[in-house]
Backbone as JSON, one array per atom type, in Angstrom:
{
  "sequence": "XXXXXXXXXXXXXXXXXXXXXXXXXXXXXXXXXXXXXXXXXXXXXXXXXXXXXXXXXXXXXXXXXXXXXXXXXXXXXXXXXXXXXXXXXXXXXXXXXXXXXXXXXXXXXXXXXXXXXXXXXXXXXXXXXXXXXXXXXXXXXXXXXXXXXXXXXXXXXXXXXXXXXXXXXXXXXXXXXXXXXXXXXXXXXXXXXXXXXXX",
  "N": [[132.89, 52.81, 59.11], [130.54, 52.69, 60.63], [131.08, 54.38, 62.87], [131.23, 56.83, 61.73], [128.54, 57.23, 61.06], [127.39, 57.28, 63.56], [128.31, 59.62, 64.56], [126.95, 61.6, 63.16], [124.46, 63.92, 63.44], [122.04, 63.25, 62.29], [121.59, 60.57, 62.68], [120.74, 58.15, 65.17], [122.59, 57.56, 68.16], [124.16, 54.34, 68.58], [123.62, 53.34, 71.12], [121.18, 54.05, 71.98], [118.1, 52.91, 73.36], [115.58, 53.27, 73.98], [112.57, 55.09, 73.37], [110.68, 58.05, 73.69], [107.46, 59.69, 73.33], [106.06, 62.81, 72.7], [103.26, 65.04, 72.31], [103.18, 68.22, 70.81], [101.09, 70.83, 71.12], [98.34, 73.0, 70.45], [96.41, 75.99, 69.84], [95.68, 77.6, 66.6], [98.44, 79.24, 65.21], [100.1, 79.56, 67.5], [102.77, 78.96, 67.95], [103.83, 76.37, 67.69], [105.27, 75.09, 65.66], [107.59, 76.6, 65.67], [108.4, 76.0, 68.25], [109.01, 73.25, 68.13], [111.05, 73.22, 66.18], [112.98, 74.73, 67.53], [113.78, 72.98, 69.58], [114.52, 70.57, 68.36], [117.11, 68.41, 67.45], [117.72, 67.62, 64.92], [117.11, 68.5, 61.54], [113.9, 69.64, 61.45], [110.93, 67.76, 60.41], [108.61, 69.36, 58.51], [105.33, 70.41, 57.57], [104.49, 72.84, 56.35], [102.44, 75.14, 54.65], [101.75, 77.68, 52.29], [99.59, 80.12, 53.23], [96.24, 80.59, 51.97], [93.75, 82.61, 50.26], [91.36, 81.34, 50.58], [91.73, 80.02, 53.01], [92.03, 82.22, 54.7], [89.41, 82.89, 55.21], [88.55, 81.1, 57.16], [90.52, 80.91, 59.11], [91.44, 82.57, 61.95], [93.13, 85.46, 61.96], [93.59, 87.53, 63.71], [95.78, 89.46, 65.57], [97.82, 88.02, 64.52], [98.42, 88.93, 62.09], [100.62, 89.05, 60.22], [101.15, 86.39, 59.51], [101.98, 83.97, 57.27], [102.2, 81.29, 56.5], [101.07, 77.95, 57.27], [100.86, 75.03, 59.35], [99.89, 71.94, 58.03], [99.78, 69.3, 58.44], [101.81, 67.92, 60.18], [104.45, 68.67, 62.48], [107.69, 67.38, 63.05], [110.08, 66.45, 65.27], [113.28, 65.69, 66.92], [114.95, 64.79, 69.9], [117.75, 63.85, 71.57], [117.98, 62.49, 74.79], [119.6, 61.16, 76.48], [122.31, 58.66, 76.66], [120.77, 56.55, 76.16], [118.19, 57.12, 75.68], [115.67, 58.72, 73.7], [113.77, 61.44, 72.67], [110.87, 62.06, 70.88], [109.21, 64.65, 69.15], [106.02, 65.61, 68.34], [104.39, 67.89, 66.5], [101.18, 69.22, 66.41], [98.7, 70.23, 63.93], [96.95, 73.4, 64.21], [94.31, 74.11, 63.45], [90.74, 73.48, 63.5], [89.86, 71.99, 61.37], [91.61, 69.99, 60.92], [91.52, 68.23, 62.93], [90.96, 65.54, 62.85], [93.38, 64.35, 62.33], [94.59, 64.14, 64.81], [94.06, 61.83, 66.43], [95.62, 59.72, 65.52], [98.17, 60.91, 65.77], [98.27, 61.05, 68.56], [98.39, 58.5, 69.43], [100.31, 56.28, 71.38], [101.65, 58.46, 72.55], [103.06, 59.83, 75.49], [102.23, 62.09, 76.74], [101.11, 65.58, 76.47], [102.19, 68.8, 75.5], [100.74, 71.84, 75.94], [100.64, 74.7, 74.11], [99.96, 78.13, 74.74], [98.51, 81.36, 74.06], [98.32, 84.39, 75.54], [96.95, 86.37, 74.37], [94.89, 85.18, 73.13], [93.3, 83.38, 74.81], [90.9, 81.94, 74.88], [90.91, 80.42, 72.63], [92.27, 78.19, 73.33], [90.66, 76.55, 74.69], [89.2, 74.39, 73.31], [91.28, 72.7, 72.57], [92.37, 71.84, 75.05], [90.19, 70.47, 75.99], [89.86, 68.47, 74.13], [92.18, 66.94, 74.63], [91.64, 66.18, 77.2], [89.42, 64.56, 76.72], [90.61, 62.5, 75.37], [91.96, 61.48, 77.48], [94.68, 62.1, 77.87], [97.56, 62.99, 79.47], [98.68, 66.26, 80.34], [100.63, 69.28, 80.14], [100.63, 72.94, 80.53], [102.02, 75.54, 78.61], [102.61, 78.8, 78.62], [103.24, 80.74, 75.97], [105.24, 83.36, 75.53], [104.63, 86.06, 73.66], [106.01, 88.87, 72.01], [104.91, 91.96, 73.28], [102.49, 90.82, 74.19], [99.86, 90.49, 76.7], [100.52, 89.98, 80.17], [99.74, 87.74, 82.8], [98.97, 86.88, 86.16], [99.72, 83.64, 87.47], [97.59, 82.39, 88.86], [95.3, 83.66, 87.89], [95.45, 82.85, 85.19], [95.21, 80.09, 85.47], [92.57, 79.94, 86.41], [91.28, 81.06, 84.17], [91.67, 79.19, 82.2], [90.65, 77.04, 83.39], [92.11, 75.02, 84.7], [93.1, 71.97, 86.39], [94.26, 71.6, 89.75], [96.65, 70.23, 89.9], [97.73, 70.31, 87.32], [100.5, 71.22, 85.39], [101.63, 74.6, 84.94], [103.48, 76.49, 83.0], [105.89, 78.96, 81.74], [107.13, 80.12, 78.61], [109.47, 80.85, 75.93], [109.11, 80.1, 72.72], [111.07, 80.48, 70.91], [113.36, 80.21, 72.15], [115.76, 78.02, 73.29], [116.8, 77.07, 75.89], [114.53, 77.97, 77.51], [112.4, 76.58, 76.23], [113.16, 73.96, 76.77], [112.85, 73.91, 79.6], [110.01, 74.02, 79.64], [109.27, 71.52, 78.53], [110.53, 69.89, 80.52], [108.81, 70.49, 82.6], [106.56, 69.25, 81.78], [107.36, 66.57, 81.65], [108.12, 66.05, 84.34], [105.55, 66.07, 85.5], [104.43, 63.91, 84.1], [105.97, 61.84, 85.24], [105.13, 61.88, 87.88], [102.65, 60.79, 87.61], [102.87, 58.21, 86.72], [101.94, 54.8, 86.68], [102.09, 53.02, 89.7], [104.38, 50.55, 90.53], [103.86, 47.46, 92.08], [105.28, 45.27, 94.54]],
  "CA": [[131.71, 53.57, 58.72], [129.56, 52.85, 61.73], [131.44, 55.54, 63.73], [130.86, 58.05, 60.98], [127.13, 57.51, 61.17], [126.99, 57.62, 64.9], [128.62, 61.07, 64.95], [126.18, 62.43, 62.38], [123.26, 64.09, 64.25], [120.78, 62.68, 61.66], [121.41, 59.19, 63.09], [120.77, 57.98, 66.56], [123.69, 56.74, 68.66], [123.76, 52.93, 68.71], [123.28, 52.93, 72.48], [119.76, 54.37, 72.23], [117.35, 51.66, 73.4], [114.19, 53.65, 74.34], [112.01, 56.39, 72.81], [109.43, 58.68, 74.26], [106.8, 60.59, 72.32], [105.06, 63.8, 73.23], [102.55, 66.01, 71.42], [103.31, 69.67, 71.04], [99.86, 71.23, 70.7], [97.78, 74.33, 70.9], [95.57, 76.54, 68.77], [96.37, 78.15, 65.36], [99.42, 80.37, 65.24], [100.59, 79.69, 68.93], [104.22, 78.82, 68.02], [104.21, 75.0, 67.75], [106.39, 74.79, 64.63], [108.8, 77.25, 66.2], [108.88, 75.26, 69.48], [109.61, 71.9, 67.68], [112.29, 73.61, 65.45], [113.92, 75.14, 68.49], [114.21, 71.87, 70.45], [114.97, 69.44, 67.52], [118.51, 68.33, 67.11], [117.78, 67.34, 63.55], [116.27, 69.38, 60.84], [112.59, 68.96, 61.67], [109.98, 67.49, 59.31], [107.5, 70.34, 58.69], [104.37, 70.41, 56.6], [103.88, 74.16, 56.26], [102.06, 75.53, 53.34], [101.37, 79.18, 52.17], [98.11, 80.34, 53.44], [95.56, 80.98, 50.81], [92.63, 83.45, 50.48], [90.26, 80.53, 51.18], [92.15, 79.89, 54.46], [91.68, 83.55, 55.43], [87.94, 82.94, 55.48], [88.29, 80.21, 58.28], [91.55, 81.01, 60.13], [91.39, 83.91, 62.62], [94.44, 86.03, 61.96], [93.61, 88.61, 64.73], [96.94, 89.34, 66.4], [98.95, 87.37, 63.79], [98.22, 89.32, 60.67], [101.8, 88.76, 59.41], [101.43, 85.0, 59.32], [101.9, 83.55, 55.77], [102.28, 79.83, 56.34], [100.54, 77.23, 58.38], [101.1, 73.61, 59.33], [98.69, 71.16, 57.43], [99.77, 67.89, 58.9], [102.58, 67.64, 61.41], [105.86, 68.98, 62.62], [108.28, 66.38, 63.77], [111.49, 66.75, 65.66], [113.83, 64.68, 67.8], [115.89, 65.27, 70.91], [118.4, 62.7, 72.36], [118.01, 62.92, 76.09], [120.74, 60.5, 77.14], [122.91, 57.69, 75.79], [119.9, 55.39, 75.82], [116.78, 57.57, 75.47], [115.44, 59.79, 72.73], [112.44, 62.09, 72.69], [110.15, 62.48, 69.64], [108.26, 65.64, 69.31], [104.99, 65.68, 67.26], [103.58, 69.07, 66.63], [99.9, 69.07, 65.73], [98.09, 71.42, 63.36], [96.04, 74.08, 65.19], [92.95, 74.39, 62.97], [89.74, 72.44, 63.74], [89.56, 71.04, 60.21], [92.73, 69.02, 61.05], [91.33, 67.5, 64.22], [90.92, 64.11, 62.6], [94.65, 63.78, 62.41], [95.02, 64.06, 66.12], [93.95, 60.5, 67.07], [96.76, 58.98, 65.07], [99.36, 61.48, 66.38], [98.25, 60.8, 69.96], [98.62, 57.05, 69.69], [101.59, 56.03, 71.89], [102.21, 59.63, 73.24], [103.07, 59.92, 76.92], [101.5, 63.29, 77.1], [101.12, 66.72, 75.52], [102.47, 70.18, 75.97], [99.82, 72.71, 75.23], [101.13, 76.11, 74.08], [98.83, 79.06, 74.81], [98.9, 82.71, 73.85], [97.5, 85.22, 76.32], [96.1, 87.23, 73.6], [93.82, 84.31, 72.68], [93.23, 82.2, 75.63], [89.71, 81.16, 74.57], [91.19, 79.54, 71.56], [92.88, 77.02, 73.93], [89.61, 75.62, 75.33], [88.92, 73.17, 72.62], [92.47, 71.93, 72.59], [92.42, 71.22, 76.3], [89.05, 69.57, 76.13], [90.24, 67.36, 73.24], [93.2, 66.14, 75.32], [90.95, 65.55, 78.41], [88.58, 63.54, 76.15], [91.55, 61.41, 75.02], [92.68, 61.06, 78.71], [96.12, 62.2, 77.76], [98.1, 63.96, 80.47], [99.18, 67.47, 79.63], [101.0, 70.56, 80.75], [100.35, 74.08, 79.67], [103.11, 76.41, 78.54], [102.32, 80.14, 78.01], [104.36, 81.22, 74.98], [105.28, 84.75, 75.63], [104.89, 86.77, 72.53], [106.35, 90.28, 72.26], [103.7, 92.86, 73.43], [101.31, 90.08, 74.67], [99.61, 90.73, 78.11], [101.08, 88.92, 81.15], [98.77, 87.62, 83.91], [99.39, 85.99, 87.21], [99.4, 82.22, 87.24], [96.25, 82.0, 89.36], [94.33, 84.09, 86.86], [95.63, 82.02, 83.93], [94.6, 78.73, 85.81], [91.16, 80.08, 86.45], [90.77, 81.31, 82.88], [91.85, 77.93, 81.41], [89.9, 75.94, 84.14], [93.12, 73.98, 84.97], [93.09, 71.25, 87.68], [95.38, 72.12, 90.58], [97.93, 69.54, 89.56], [98.16, 70.5, 85.94], [101.54, 72.23, 85.42], [101.53, 75.81, 84.13], [104.84, 77.1, 82.9], [106.04, 79.98, 80.72], [108.31, 79.83, 77.77], [109.56, 81.51, 74.68], [109.31, 79.0, 71.87], [112.22, 80.73, 70.08], [114.52, 80.12, 73.07], [116.02, 76.67, 73.55], [116.65, 76.7, 77.41], [113.12, 78.18, 77.92], [111.59, 75.53, 75.67], [113.6, 72.81, 77.53], [112.2, 73.97, 80.8], [108.66, 73.67, 79.45], [109.21, 70.12, 78.39], [110.77, 69.35, 81.85], [107.54, 70.68, 83.4], [105.63, 68.09, 81.37], [108.03, 65.26, 82.08], [107.93, 65.87, 85.76], [104.09, 65.79, 85.64], [104.15, 62.5, 83.72], [106.55, 60.95, 86.13], [104.29, 61.78, 89.09], [101.36, 60.0, 87.32], [103.12, 56.9, 86.22], [101.36, 53.74, 87.49], [103.08, 52.55, 90.67], [104.67, 49.11, 90.5], [103.75, 46.79, 93.36], [106.15, 44.12, 94.59]],
  "C": [[130.62, 53.76, 59.81], [129.84, 54.01, 62.65], [131.09, 56.82, 63.06], [129.4, 58.32, 61.13], [126.74, 57.89, 62.53], [127.32, 59.02, 65.28], [127.79, 62.09, 64.12], [124.81, 62.69, 63.21], [121.97, 63.65, 63.61], [120.61, 61.23, 62.05], [121.42, 59.2, 64.65], [122.01, 57.23, 66.93], [123.2, 55.33, 68.83], [123.32, 52.43, 70.09], [121.91, 53.28, 72.77], [118.86, 53.12, 72.22], [115.84, 52.07, 73.62], [113.83, 54.89, 73.77], [110.84, 56.78, 73.53], [108.89, 59.63, 73.25], [105.95, 61.49, 73.04], [104.47, 64.55, 72.16], [103.02, 67.43, 71.89], [102.14, 70.33, 70.33], [99.41, 72.58, 71.02], [96.95, 74.83, 69.65], [96.41, 77.09, 67.65], [97.27, 79.22, 65.73], [100.0, 80.66, 66.7], [101.99, 79.43, 68.99], [104.61, 77.37, 68.07], [105.33, 74.6, 66.84], [107.68, 75.45, 65.19], [109.34, 76.4, 67.36], [109.54, 73.97, 69.08], [111.0, 72.24, 66.99], [113.4, 74.03, 66.5], [114.58, 74.03, 69.32], [114.88, 70.81, 69.57], [116.46, 69.53, 67.34], [118.71, 67.98, 65.55], [116.95, 68.4, 62.84], [114.86, 68.81, 60.84], [111.79, 68.82, 60.31], [108.88, 68.6, 59.53], [106.66, 70.22, 57.43], [103.65, 71.76, 56.45], [103.62, 74.49, 54.81], [101.7, 77.05, 53.36], [99.9, 79.19, 52.43], [97.49, 80.96, 52.25], [94.43, 81.94, 51.2], [91.47, 82.6, 51.02], [90.54, 80.22, 52.68], [91.75, 81.11, 55.34], [90.18, 83.58, 55.89], [87.63, 82.01, 56.82], [89.34, 80.37, 59.39], [91.59, 82.44, 60.66], [92.82, 84.41, 62.68], [94.6, 87.3, 62.88], [94.85, 88.42, 65.53], [98.15, 88.76, 65.67], [98.78, 87.67, 62.35], [99.33, 89.11, 59.76], [101.97, 87.36, 59.01], [101.11, 84.62, 57.92], [101.76, 82.1, 55.54], [101.47, 79.12, 57.48], [100.72, 75.67, 58.19], [99.79, 72.9, 58.93], [98.75, 69.77, 57.78], [100.46, 67.7, 60.07], [103.89, 68.35, 61.32], [106.41, 67.87, 63.44], [109.7, 66.66, 64.05], [112.0, 65.61, 66.68], [114.93, 65.22, 68.7], [116.5, 64.09, 71.66], [118.6, 63.3, 73.79], [119.15, 62.37, 76.9], [121.3, 59.49, 76.24], [121.88, 56.62, 75.41], [118.46, 55.83, 75.6], [116.65, 58.76, 74.58], [113.88, 60.22, 72.81], [112.04, 62.49, 71.31], [109.15, 63.48, 69.88], [107.37, 65.7, 68.06], [104.16, 66.91, 67.43], [102.29, 68.94, 65.76], [99.53, 70.32, 64.97], [97.14, 72.1, 64.36], [94.61, 74.25, 64.75], [92.03, 73.23, 63.28], [89.54, 71.5, 62.53], [90.64, 70.04, 60.16], [92.57, 68.09, 62.26], [91.39, 65.98, 64.0], [92.28, 63.56, 62.6], [95.22, 63.53, 63.85], [95.06, 62.57, 66.72], [95.19, 59.66, 66.69], [98.07, 59.6, 65.72], [99.48, 61.17, 67.92], [98.57, 59.4, 70.33], [100.1, 56.85, 70.16], [102.22, 57.17, 72.58], [102.09, 59.46, 74.66], [102.26, 60.99, 77.46], [101.58, 64.38, 76.15], [101.53, 67.98, 76.24], [101.64, 71.21, 75.18], [100.36, 74.14, 75.34], [99.88, 77.03, 74.03], [99.46, 80.45, 74.62], [97.86, 83.54, 74.61], [96.56, 86.14, 75.6], [94.75, 86.55, 73.05], [93.49, 83.1, 73.47], [92.03, 81.31, 75.35], [89.99, 80.14, 73.51], [91.85, 78.23, 72.01], [91.82, 76.06, 74.42], [89.4, 74.39, 74.7], [90.05, 72.27, 72.62], [92.53, 71.2, 73.89], [91.34, 70.18, 76.41], [89.26, 68.3, 75.23], [91.19, 66.41, 74.04], [92.49, 65.46, 76.56], [90.02, 64.4, 77.87], [89.41, 62.31, 75.78], [92.26, 60.78, 76.34], [94.2, 61.12, 78.65], [96.61, 63.32, 78.62], [98.75, 65.08, 79.74], [99.66, 68.48, 80.66], [100.69, 71.66, 79.89], [101.51, 74.96, 79.8], [102.58, 77.75, 77.83], [103.43, 80.6, 77.2], [104.25, 82.74, 74.96], [105.62, 85.42, 74.34], [105.21, 88.27, 72.87], [105.05, 91.16, 72.32], [102.46, 92.04, 74.0], [101.11, 90.42, 76.24], [100.05, 89.57, 78.92], [100.12, 88.96, 82.32], [99.38, 86.8, 84.96], [98.96, 84.54, 87.08], [98.01, 81.82, 87.74], [95.16, 82.49, 88.47], [94.29, 83.29, 85.64], [94.92, 80.62, 84.31], [93.03, 78.81, 85.79], [90.56, 80.24, 85.05], [90.76, 80.06, 82.05], [91.16, 76.78, 82.13], [90.85, 74.73, 84.43], [92.88, 73.23, 86.35], [94.32, 71.69, 88.43], [96.68, 71.44, 90.26], [98.5, 69.63, 88.19], [99.25, 71.58, 85.91], [101.29, 73.41, 84.47], [102.92, 76.44, 84.16], [104.82, 78.22, 81.77], [107.19, 79.66, 79.87], [108.26, 80.87, 76.59], [109.94, 80.45, 73.65], [110.5, 79.24, 70.93], [113.51, 80.52, 70.87], [114.7, 78.66, 73.53], [115.95, 76.4, 75.07], [115.16, 76.95, 77.92], [112.14, 77.14, 77.46], [111.84, 74.16, 76.47], [112.86, 72.77, 78.88], [110.69, 73.63, 80.77], [108.5, 72.15, 79.3], [109.51, 69.42, 79.73], [109.5, 69.41, 82.69], [106.54, 69.48, 83.06], [106.09, 66.78, 81.87], [107.88, 65.07, 83.55], [106.45, 65.48, 86.18], [103.87, 64.26, 85.24], [104.75, 61.53, 84.69], [105.81, 60.8, 87.4], [103.11, 60.95, 88.9], [101.6, 58.69, 86.73], [102.48, 55.9, 87.19], [102.41, 53.2, 88.41], [103.17, 51.08, 90.52], [104.6, 48.6, 91.92], [104.58, 45.49, 93.41], [105.37, 42.78, 94.69]]
}
């Protein structure tokens, strides 16, 4: 029976000994749920609800008029990276009214991947500021939406006021290889900033 469980993707292999946690964050309707779903090897936990008329009064639907659902708590996915290491993906809700959930989600996270949309760059400012207030390392991934404007990296860095060593990558949250590269950009950044052990 043990071998049957270990071959089921819902269960971790018995060799896994370590887990890493990252946040997938960004403003409202930037593609966080899609990103987690694309990368997760298990059916992700989603807390999407149908948007209501009351929500339309506070959620800016400019550019995403066809959006009908929104995350109200968390997206959760998992990706096994090796025989011994698993990555947990925690997707945060994008609306300001759910900011109180962030502190719990951030606890124990190694860092965050911030998804941004070039059509609404200003919506990312509060997200980045929140991560900086929490002193949580992050990388920025420009999620390329169909028809969205594209800008040179130096212009995006200036617009987002990124530090020179903050990774800036591009991705398509619907595409697994592209999303994997975005996570690798964050992981490389985290590895560079690990505390150095002294003999």
